[in-house]
N, C-alpha and C positions, 0 to 999 in steps of 0.2 A: 716860794722859790724853791726848786728842786735843785738841791746840791748833787746829789748822787741817787743811785738806786736804793739805797738804805734809807734815804729821807722820805721815800714815798710813804703816804699815810697807811698804804695797805701792808707795809711789812713790820711785823711786831717788834723788830729789833731797832726800829727808828728812834724811839725815845732814848734807849740806852746808847745809841750812836751819838746822837746829838748832846747827850750829857757828857759822854767821853770826850767829845770835841771841846765842850767847854771847860771840862777838867784840863785837858791838855793845853789850852790856851792858858791857863793859869799856872799849871806845873811844869809844863814841858818847855824846851828851849824856844826863846823868841824868834830866833832864826829860821824855825822850821815850822811855822804856822801856817794854815790850819792842819790839823790831823785830817788826813785822807779819810773819808768812810768806804767809799765804793771801789770796786775793781779798778775800773777805768782811771780814777784819780791816783790809786796807788801805782798802777803799771806807768803812767806818765812820770813818775819820780824815780824810776830806776835807771839811772844815768851814771852810775858808778861813784857818785859823791855822797855826802852825808844824807842826802835825800833818799838814797838807796836803801839805807838803814831803816829810815822812816817807814817806807813802804813796807818794809818786812815786819816792823814794830806794828803798824797798823793791821796787817793782816793776822798777825798773832792775837793782837788784842781782839780783834773782831771774832776769831775762832774761839775766843774765851767768852763770847757774849757780852764784850766792853766792859768787862769787869774790871775797872781801874784800880779797885782796893786790892784784888788777888794778884793781879798781873804786875810784874816787875814794872819800876819806872823805866822812862825812856833812857835814861843814863845807864842803868844796870844792864837793861836789855843790849844797848849798844855795845857795851863793854864784852858782854857775852857774845854778841854777834861778832865782835873783833877777834875773839878767841876760838870761834868755831872753825873746826875743819872743813865745813861745808862752804866756808866764805873765803878761804885761802886764795884762791885764784881770782877773786874779785878785786878791781882796782881799788876800792874803797878801803878794803882790809889792810892794803899794804901802804896806804896813804899816810906818811910820818905825822902829818897835822892831826889826821884823825885819831891815829895812834895815841898821840899826845893827849887829846881832848877826851878820848873813851879808851883807856888803858886796858889792853886784852886781858879778861878774866873769866873763867869758864864761869857759865850760869848754868846751875843745876835745873833740869827740866827744860832745857832748850834741846828739841830734838833735830834730827837730820833734815827737817823741811823748814826749820828755823821757827817753828811754833814753840811757845813755850807752855808748859802745862806744871800744874803744881807738882812738885817731886813726887808726892805720894800716887799720884795718877800716872805720871812718866815711868815709874818704876813697877807698877803692878799691872797684870792685864786687866782689862776692863770687863766687868762682869754685869750681866744683865740684871735689873731689879728683881725679876724672879728668881734667879739664881742667888741673889745676895740674901733674899728673905729667906730662901729654902736652907742655906748656911747659917743664919741666924736662929732659926727655929730649933 
């Protein structure tokens, strides 16, 4: 059964996405299951509720190739999302219940597009492998 475009066998990220969904089923909030994997699944969640945060979390996790061990937990991400200046005009960011559940706390590495990158990557310009090798020589 195809759940989303990511689940198609021709997508090399499919197994990582499915593993991330399984991880989230065990470690994510019970009321926010399952982890959305594809664009359409995420977009349907953008309704101004906590599901909106989940959509951005899932997109950020996908951008990191579903590396659940490196990416912050949903709770850490949600607290950072609540603190981000980018979200201040979204209804979820001002919801008192969500502010109690996910107290706003800046998340280092969360960019202006609400993607999280490891702080080393977020603060340094990306270099090509060739340039990095030349500098190392």
